[in-house]
C-alpha positions in Angstrom: 51.4 -16.7 -49.3 54.9 -15.3 -50.0 54.5 -12.6 -47.4 53.3 -14.9 -44.6 56.1 -17.4 -45.5 58.7 -14.7 -44.8 57.2 -13.9 -41.3 58.5 -15.4 -38.2 56.2 -17.5 -36.0 56.0 -14.6 -33.4 54.9 -12.2 -36.1 52.3 -14.6 -37.4 50.9 -15.1 -33.9 50.7 -11.3 -33.2 49.0 -10.8 -36.6 46.4 -13.6 -36.0 45.7 -12.3 -32.5 45.2 -8.7 -33.7 42.9 -9.8 -36.5 40.8 -11.9 -34.1 40.6 -9.1 -31.6 39.5 -6.7 -34.2 36.8 -9.0 -35.5 35.6 -9.7 -32.0 35.5 -5.9 -31.2 33.5 -5.1 -34.3 31.0 -7.9 -33.6 30.6 -6.9 -29.9 30.1 -3.2 -30.8 27.5 -4.1 -33.4 25.6 -6.4 -31.0 25.8 -3.8 -28.2 24.5 -1.0 -30.4 21.8 -3.2 -31.7 20.6 -4.1 -28.2 17.5 -1.9 -27.4 16.9 0.0 -24.2 14.3 -1.7 -22.0 11.5 0.1 -20.3 9.0 -1.1 -17.6 5.8 -2.5 -19.1 4.1 -3.6 -15.9 5.1 -3.9 -12.2 3.7 -6.0 -9.4 2.1 -8.4 -11.8 0.7 -11.6 -10.4 2.0 -14.9 -11.5 -1.2 -15.7 -13.4 -1.2 -12.4 -15.3 2.6 -12.6 -15.8 2.3 -15.9 -17.6 -0.5 -14.6 -19.9 1.5 -11.5 -20.7 4.7 -13.4 -21.5 2.7 -15.7 -23.8 1.3 -12.8 -25.7 4.8 -11.2 -26.0 6.2 -14.4 -27.4 3.4 -14.6 -29.9 4.0 -11.0 -31.0 7.8 -11.7 -31.3 8.6 -9.0 -28.8 11.8 -9.4 -26.6 11.2 -9.1 -22.9 12.9 -9.3 -19.6 11.6 -10.1 -16.1 12.9 -9.0 -12.8 12.1 -9.6 -9.2 8.8 -8.1 -7.9 6.7 -9.1 -10.9 8.3 -6.5 -13.2 8.2 -7.1 -17.0 10.4 -5.0 -19.3 10.2 -4.6 -23.1 12.0 -2.3 -25.6 11.5 1.2 -24.5 10.2 2.5 -27.8 7.4 -0.1 -27.8 6.1 0.2 -24.3 3.0 2.3 -25.1 2.2 0.2 -28.2 2.4 -3.1 -26.4 0.3 -1.8 -23.5 -2.5 -0.8 -25.8 -2.4 -4.2 -27.5 -2.4 -6.1 -24.2 -5.2 -3.8 -22.9 -7.4 -4.8 -26.0 -7.0 -8.4 -24.9 -7.9 -7.6 -21.3 -4.4 -7.9 -19.8 -3.4 -7.6 -17.1 -6.6 -8.9 -15.5 -5.4 -8.4 -12.0 -6.2 -10.4 -9.0 -9.0 -8.1 -8.0 -12.4 -9.1 -9.5 -15.3 -6.6 -9.8 -18.8 -6.8 -11.0 -17.8 -9.1 -13.8 -18.1 -11.8 -11.2 -21.9 -11.4 -11.6 -21.9 -11.6 -15.4 -21.9 -15.4 -15.6 -25.2 -16.7 -14.5 -25.0 -19.3 -11.8 -27.9 -21.6 -11.0 -28.6 -23.1 -7.6 -27.0 -20.3 -5.6 -28.4 -19.6 -2.2 -29.2 -16.1 -1.0 -26.1 -16.1 1.2 -23.8 -17.0 -1.7 -25.4 -14.3 -3.8 -24.8 -11.7 -1.1 -21.2 -12.9 -0.7 -20.6 -12.5 -4.5 -22.1 -9.1 -4.5 -19.9 -8.0 -1.6 -16.8 -9.4 -3.3 -17.7 -7.5 -6.5 -18.3 -4.3 -4.6 -14.9 -4.6 -2.7 -13.1 -5.3 -6.0 -14.7 -2.2 -7.7 -13.7 0.0 -4.8 -10.2 -1.4 -4.8 -9.9 -0.6 -8.6 -11.1 2.9 -8.1 -8.6 3.5 -5.3 -5.8 2.1 -7.3 -6.4 4.6 -10.0 -4.9 7.3 -7.7 -1.3 8.0 -8.7 0.3 7.5 -5.2 -1.4 4.1 -4.7 0.1 1.1 -6.3 -2.3 -1.5 -4.8 -5.4 -1.5 -2.5 -7.6 -3.9 -0.7 -11.1 -3.1 0.6 -12.9 -5.1 3.3 -16.6 -4.4 3.9 -18.5 -5.6 7.0 -22.1 -5.3 6.1 -24.4 -6.7 8.9 -27.6 -8.6 8.1 -30.6 -6.4 7.7 -33.0 -6.5 10.6 -36.7 -5.5 10.7 -36.2 -3.6 14.0 -34.4 -0.3 13.9 -32.9 -0.7 17.4 -31.2 -4.0 16.3 -29.6 -2.6 13.2 -25.8 -2.4 13.3 -24.1 0.2 11.1 -21.8 -1.2 8.3 -18.0 -0.6 8.6 -15.2 -0.7 6.1 -11.4 -1.1 6.1 -9.0 0.0 3.3 -5.4 -1.2 3.1 -3.2 0.9 0.8 0.2 0.1 -0.7 1.8 3.4 -1.6 4.5 3.8 -4.2 8.0 4.5 -3.1 8.5 8.0 -1.9 4.8 9.0 -2.3 2.5 10.0 0.5 -1.2 11.0 0.8 -2.2 14.3 2.1 -5.3 14.9 4.3 -7.5 15.8 1.3 -6.6 12.6 -0.6 -7.3 10.5 2.5 -10.6 12.2 3.1 -11.4 11.6 -0.6 -10.8 7.8 -0.2 -12.9 7.7 3.0 -15.9 9.5 1.3 -15.5 7.4 -1.8 -16.0 4.2 0.2 -18.7 5.7 2.4 -20.7 6.9 -0.6 -20.6 3.5 -2.2 -22.1 1.5 0.6 -25.6 2.3 1.9 -25.8 3.7 5.5 -22.0 3.8 5.9 -20.8 6.6 8.0 -17.4 8.1 7.0 -16.3 7.8 10.6 -16.7 4.0 10.3 -14.1 3.8 7.5 -10.5 3.0 8.5 -7.6 3.6 6.1 -4.2 1.9 6.7 -1.0 2.0 4.7 1.5 -0.9 4.1 3.4 0.1 7.2 0.4 -0.1 9.5 -0.1 3.6 10.0 -3.7 4.6 10.5 -4.4 7.4 7.9 -8.1 8.0 8.5 -7.4 9.9 11.7 -5.4 12.4 9.7 -8.5 13.0 7.5 -10.6 13.9 10.5 -8.2 16.7 11.4 -7.7 18.2 14.8 -10.5 18.8 17.4 -13.0 17.5 14.9 -12.1 19.9 12.1 -12.1 18.6 8.6 -9.2 19.3 6.2 -11.1 22.2 4.5 -11.4 24.0 7.8 -7.8 23.4 8.8 -6.7 24.7 5.4 -8.9 27.8 5.9 -7.2 28.5 9.3 -3.7 28.0 7.7 -4.6 30.4 4.9 -5.6 33.1 7.4 -2.4 32.6 9.4 -0.2 32.6 6.3 -1.9 35.7 4.8 -1.6 37.6 8.1 2.1 36.7 8.4 2.7 37.7 4.8 1.2 41.1 5.4 3.4 41.7 8.4 6.5 40.7 6.5 5.6 42.8 3.5 5.3 45.9 5.6 8.5 45.4 7.7 10.9 43.8 5.4 11.5 46.9 3.3 12.5 48.7 6.5 14.6 46.1 8.3 15.8 44.2 5.2 14.9 40.8 3.8 15.5 38.0 6.1 15.7 40.2 9.2 12.2 39.7 10.4 10.2 36.6 11.4 6.4 36.5 12.0 4.1 33.8 13.3 0.4 34.2 13.6 -2.1 32.0 15.4 -5.8 32.4 14.4 -8.7 31.3 16.6 -11.6 30.7 14.2 -15.2 29.8 15.2 -16.7 27.3 12.8 -20.0 27.0 14.7 -23.2 27.9 12.9 -25.3 30.1 15.3 -28.7 31.5 14.5 -30.0 33.9 17.1 -33.4 35.7 17.3 -34.0 38.5 19.8 -37.4 40.3 20.4 -37.5 43.4 22.6 -40.5 45.4 23.8 -40.3 49.1 24.7 -41.7 50.3 28.1 -45.2 52.0 28.3 -45.1 55.6 27.1 -47.5 58.5 27.1 -51.0 57.5 25.7 -51.4 60.9 24.1 -48.3 60.2 21.9 -49.1 56.6 21.3 -50.5 55.3 18.1 -54.0 53.8 18.3 -54.3 50.5 16.7 -58.0 49.8 17.3 -60.8 51.3 19.5 -64.1 49.6 20.4 -67.2 51.3 22.1 -70.0 49.2 23.6 -73.1 50.9 25.1 -76.5 49.4 26.4 -79.7 50.9 28.0 -81.8 48.9 30.5 -85.1 50.2 32.0 -85.2 50.9 35.7 -87.2 48.7 38.1 -90.8 49.7 39.4 -90.0 50.6 43.0 -92.6 51.9 45.6 -92.7 55.6 46.2 -94.1 57.9 49.0 -94.1 57.8 52.7 -94.0 54.4 54.1 -97.3 53.4 55.8 -100.8 52.2 55.2 -102.0 55.3 53.3 -99.1 55.2 50.9 -99.9 51.6 50.1 -103.5 52.4 49.1 -104.3 52.9 45.5 -104.6 56.5 44.4 -108.1 58.1 44.1 -109.4 58.8 40.6 -108.4 62.3 39.6 -111.1 65.0 39.3 -110.4 68.0 37.2 -112.4 71.2 37.3 -114.6 72.1 34.4 -112.9 75.4 33.6 -109.5 74.2 34.8 -108.8 77.1 37.0 -105.4 77.8 38.0 -105.1 76.6 41.5 -102.2 77.6 43.6 -99.9 74.9 44.5 -100.7 73.2 47.6 -98.4 72.1 50.2 -98.0 68.5 50.8 -100.6 67.3 53.3 -102.9 70.2 52.8 -106.5 69.5 52.3 -108.5 70.5 49.3 -110.7 69.1 46.7 -109.0 66.3 45.1 -106.1 66.4 47.5 -104.9 63.2 49.0 -105.5 62.5 52.6 -103.1 63.8 55.2 -100.0 61.7 55.4 -100.5 60.3 51.9 -97.5 60.4 49.5 -97.4 62.1 46.2 -97.4 60.2 42.9 -94.4 58.1 42.5 -91.9 59.1 39.7 -91.5 57.1 36.6 -88.5 54.5 36.8 -85.2 55.7 35.3 -83.4 53.5 32.6 -79.9 52.1 33.3 -77.3 53.0 30.7 -74.0 50.9 30.4 -71.2 52.2 28.2 -67.8 50.4 27.6 -64.9 51.6 25.4 -61.7 49.6 24.6 -58.7 51.3 23.0 -55.7 49.3 21.7 -52.4 51.1 21.2 -49.4 50.1 19.1 -46.6 48.5 21.1 -42.9 49.3 20.2 -41.2 46.0 19.4 -37.7 45.3 18.2 -37.1 42.0 16.4 -33.4 41.1 15.5 -32.3 37.9 13.8 -28.5 37.3 13.8 -26.9 34.6 11.8 -23.2 34.1 12.6 -21.3 33.0 9.5 -19.1 29.9 9.6 -15.4 30.7 9.9 -15.6 33.9 12.1 -12.3 35.0 13.5 -12.5 35.1 17.3 -8.9 36.3 18.0 -5.5 36.8 16.3 -2.2 36.3 18.1 1.0 37.4 16.4 4.7 37.1 17.4 7.2 39.2 15.5 11.0 39.0 15.9 13.2 41.7 14.3 17.0 41.3 13.9 19.5 43.9 14.9 20.5 46.3 12.2 23.9 47.2 10.8 25.4 50.5 11.8 28.9 52.1 11.6 31.0 51.3 14.6 31.8 54.9 15.3 28.0 55.7 15.4 27.1 52.9 17.7 26.1 53.8 21.3 28.9 51.7 22.8 31.5 53.3 20.6 30.2 56.7 21.5 30.5 55.9 25.2 34.0 54.5 24.9 35.3 57.1 22.6 33.9 60.2 24.4 36.3 63.0 24.1 38.5 61.1 21.6 38.6 61.3 17.9 37.7 58.1 16.1 40.3 56.6 13.8 39.9 57.4 10.1 39.2 53.8 9.2 36.8 53.2 12.0 33.9 54.7 10.1 34.2 52.1 7.4 33.6 49.2 9.8 30.0 48.2 10.7 28.5 46.3 13.6 25.1 45.0 14.6 23.2 47.3 17.0 19.6 46.9 18.4 16.8 49.1 17.3 15.8 52.0 19.5 12.6 52.1 21.5 11.0 54.6 19.1 11.7 52.4 16.1 10.2 49.4 17.9 7.0 51.4 18.7 6.8 52.3 15.0 7.3 48.7 14.0 4.6 47.5 16.4 2.2 50.1 15.1 2.8 49.1 11.5 2.4 45.4 12.4 -0.9 46.0 14.1 -2.3 47.9 11.1 -1.0 45.2 8.8 -2.6 42.3 10.7 -5.9 44.2 11.3 -5.5 44.5 15.1 -8.8 44.6 17.0 -8.5 45.2 20.7 -12.2 44.6 21.4 -11.8 41.2 19.8 -8.9 40.4 22.1 -6.1 40.4 19.5 -2.5 40.3 20.8 0.8 41.1 19.2 4.3 41.0 20.5 7.2 42.7 18.6 10.7 41.8 20.0 14.1 42.9 18.9 16.7 40.0 19.1 20.0 39.4 17.4 19.6 36.5 15.0 22.1 33.7 15.0 23.7 33.2 11.6 24.9 29.6 11.4 27.5 28.7 8.8 25.7 26.9 6.0 27.6 24.6 3.8 27.2 25.5 0.1 24.5 23.4 -1.5 25.7 21.7 -4.6 23.5 22.3 -7.6 21.7 19.3 -8.9 23.8 17.1 -11.1 23.2 17.1 -14.8 23.5 13.3 -14.8 20.2 13.1 -13.0 18.3 14.3 -16.1 16.9 11.4 -18.3 18.0 13.1 -21.5 21.5 13.7 -20.3 21.7 10.1 -19.1 20.7 8.8 -22.5 23.3 11.0 -24.2 26.0 9.9 -21.7 25.0 6.2 -22.3 25.2 6.4 -26.0 28.4 8.5 -25.9 29.9 6.0 -23.5 29.3 3.2 -26.0 31.0 5.1 -28.8 34.0 6.1 -26.6 34.4 2.5 -25.4 34.3 1.3 -29.0 36.9 3.8 -30.0 39.1 2.9 -27.1 39.0 -0.8 -27.8 39.6 -0.1 -31.5 42.6 2.0 -30.6 44.0 -0.6 -28.3 43.7 -3.3 -31.0 45.1 -1.1 -33.8 47.9 0.6 -31.9 48.7 -2.2 -29.5 48.5 -5.3 -31.7 48.2 -4.6 -35.4 50.6 -1.7 -35.7 53.5 -3.5 -33.9 52.9 -6.6 -36.1 52.9 -4.6 -39.3 56.0 -2.7 -38.2 57.8 -6.0 -37.4 56.8 -7.3 -40.9 58.3 -4.2 -42.5 61.6 -4.5 -40.7 62.1 -8.3 -41.3 64.8 -8.8 -44.1 63.8 -10.9 -47.1 65.6 -14.3 -47.0 67.7 -15.1 -50.1 67.7 -18.8 -51.1 71.1 -20.6 -51.0 70.9 -21.4 -54.8 70.5 -17.7 -55.6 73.5 -16.8 -53.4 75.5 -19.4 -55.2 74.5 -17.9 -58.5 75.5 -14.5 -57.4 78.8 -15.8 -56.2 79.5 -17.4 -59.6 78.7 -14.2 -61.4 81.0 -12.3 -59.1 83.9 -14.8 -59.5 84.3 -16.4 -63.0 86.7 -18.9 -61.5 83.8 -20.6 -59.9 82.7 -21.8 -63.4 85.1 -24.5 -63.2 83.0 -26.4 -60.7 81.9 -29.9 -61.5 79.1 -30.3 -64.0 76.8 -32.0 -61.5 77.0 -29.1 -59.2 76.2 -26.7 -62.1 73.2 -28.7 -63.1 71.9 -28.6 -59.6 72.4 -24.9 -59.4 70.6 -24.2 -62.6 67.7 -26.4 -61.5 67.5 -24.4 -58.2 67.6 -21.1 -60.1 64.7 -22.2 -62.3 62.7 -23.1 -59.2 63.5 -19.7 -57.6 62.5 -17.9 -60.8 59.1 -19.6 -60.8 58.4 -19.1 -57.1 59.8 -15.6 -56.7 60.3 -13.7 -59.9 60.8 -10.4 -58.1 63.9 -11.7 -56.3 65.4 -13.0 -59.5 64.7 -9.7 -61.2 66.5 -7.9 -58.4 69.5 -10.1 -58.7 69.7 -9.7 -62.5 69.3 -6.0 -62.0 72.3 -6.0 -59.6 74.3 -7.9 -62.1 73.6 -5.4 -64.9 74.5 -2.6 -62.6 77.8 -4.3 -61.7 78.8 -4.9 -65.3 78.0 -1.4 -66.4 80.1 0.0 -63.6 83.1 -2.1 -64.8 
């Protein structure tokens, strides 16, 4: 209390202010360092789920914060743990209901209500499946399933609509859109993928992108892009080592046939020489028929009479042949005909020979993705050459010696016609040029324009999460040190310095005693004054013994000097 009693009011005020500021700084720094970093627990939470989640967090004694948009934040180091605990309790439930809608048995439902519940459950399950994609934050599915009819001609096909809410900065490519379309089409009976419409939150129709161009699906478009990119890469790989990196550009367009054609051709050779032909089969058919009994001899009455019975001689003499009509024993009458000849049989013979026929059968199956034609455009930049060797310099400086430093300067000059022919031949071989297929390639030499590009600043280190965390913690420490320095060197140090420079006040009684010791004549003062002085000295000795000791010490020093 003695020290504070010697301070002036201004020094006491500065000391109290500095002490209060130091205490407040320490308390603020401690509370600041003790405040945890918050991380996102859930976003886009409905009001119903948000209330249930907050109730569970309060029951688990977990601090939380809520922001606009249905975002709930908890300490960053407990995000995963709290998500698992809430998931075990079925939170967040979400506003989308699935097949759990059919779990609770309901009595008294009509067939229409059962169909509506089933359709709602199917839409909810499809929406949940689509929301599992990383670029999709929310999804809604609407199914239009017509009533089943017993007549095929009266059946209407089902349709579906999908509304997607994409995350900020994310987009869906054609393959992902096609995946969503086929996911919905495969989940609903008789649903054609062409009857599925996909729309994002901005109203853009995404399902047309999945169909591709000219009816091609994304896989076919990717195949065409791969062919074009590979051909361009081969052209650049063969020309860049010659003209230099960045001095050649190539673009390739591929015409690809994705039709599946199956052709069968059967050709017969013309008739050849039968002697050289191969006999396949030969059939011979023959038949004999007896001839008819026809009348013989000379027409007339005699020839129509029956012949006389023959008479042979006993000894069977050899008789000379008789002329027809001659008389003789046993000879027919004149004008009679000789014996008719026996009837001749009729013979029928038929032979059939089958020869092998030369036949050519060809079955052609054209593979899908056949390249019909390739078209390439190649642009080559001018090359650098010494100015003294350039054609223009040669023409201007004809008959004159070039300066000594002129050979050190270079300019851009076009390639010669011979070089361009070589470049075109190399490009044709690199792309697999086929003239019969109708391929075309055009190689042109043009000077490239070199625009001045502003230097691109490297990415800032402050964008990295680990660096941001270090800067945040370091900023807290630096701010604490700065505030501490301000309090110490701006408030406490001036107050302590002022206290050290303030002279110690000497009581009036002690000054009077010193004066009496210095001048013995003062001892002649009245007795009342002496008694008062002694009483004051006793009080001073009790309250401040150090000051009295200093006075006595000074007295002893003065007497010894005398």
